[in-house]
N, C-alpha and C positions, 0 to 999 in steps of 0.2 A: 277685946271683944268688939269694940266699935269699928275696927278695921274690916270686919267681915262683911258689913253692909256697904262699904264704900265702892267696891268694884261694880256692884249691881246698879247703884245710882249713877255711877260714872258712865257706864255703858248706855243707859237711857238718855242721859244728857248729851253725850257725844253723838248718838244717833239722831237726836232731835236737831242738834246744831248742824250736822252734816246734811240732813234733809232740808233745812232752811237755806243753807248755802247753795244746795243744788237747785232749789226752786228759784232763788234770786238770780243765780247764774243763767238758768234757762230763760227767765223773763228778760234779762238784759240782752241775751243773744237773740231772742225772738223779736224784740223791738227793733234791733239793728237789722235783722233779716227782712222784716216786714217793711221797714223804711226803705231799704235798698231796692226791694221789689217794686215799690210804688214810684220810684224816681225815673226820670228820663235818662236814656243811655248817653246822650251827647253832653250832658252836664258834667259827667265824670271827666271827660277829656278836656272840657273847658277849664276845670279847676286844677288840672295837672296831676291827677291821681290815677290809680289803677282803673282799668275799664270796669263797667258795671258787671260784666260776666265774671271777672276775676273776683270782685267783692262778693258776688252771689255764691260762687263756688267756695270761697274761704269761709264765709259765714255759715253756709249750709253744712259743709263737712264738719265744722267745729260744733255746731248744735247737735248734729247726729252723733258724733263721738261722745259728747257730754251726756246726751240722753241715754246712750247705750252703756255708759259707765266704763268706756275703754280707758285704761290707764289710771284708774282710781276715781272715776266720777268727777264731780265738780272741783275737788281739791287735788286732783291728779294733774299730770303734765298736760294732757290734752284739754282738760277742763279749764285750766289756767290760761292756756294759749287761746282757747275760745273766748274767754272773758276779755283777754287783752285785745284780741282782734275786734270784738264787738265795741269795746271802749274806744279804740282807735277810730273805728268808723263813726261812732256817735259823737266823739269829741273833736274830730278833725275833718272828716269828709262831710258829715251832715251840716255843720255850719257853713262850709263852703258852698254846698248845694243850695242852702237856704239863701245865702247872700246873692248867689247867682240868679235865683228865681225872683228875688225882690227887685233886682235891677240896680242895686247899690254897688255890688261887687266888693270884694275884699282887697283889691289891688290898688 
């Protein structure tokens, strides 16, 4: 008899966790996109990465696909690719741009 209430509770918790993951995914992707928009274009060439336009296209398409829920939302294929692209930008490109603007350089 106790098993009859389990699926109802499970669905509520699963939906809540999925919504929290979606919000977190969109926030990470939005931060990466906003940072990319505010940077100078010549800095991307100076640190030896993709041009600014390519990063803008990648991040914008990924956030749109995640927002529309294509491929399963934040936990689907495109959502995970979007988070991966945003994290690569935030953890690799952003520090390079910051070092370049500080004048210290990372080389």
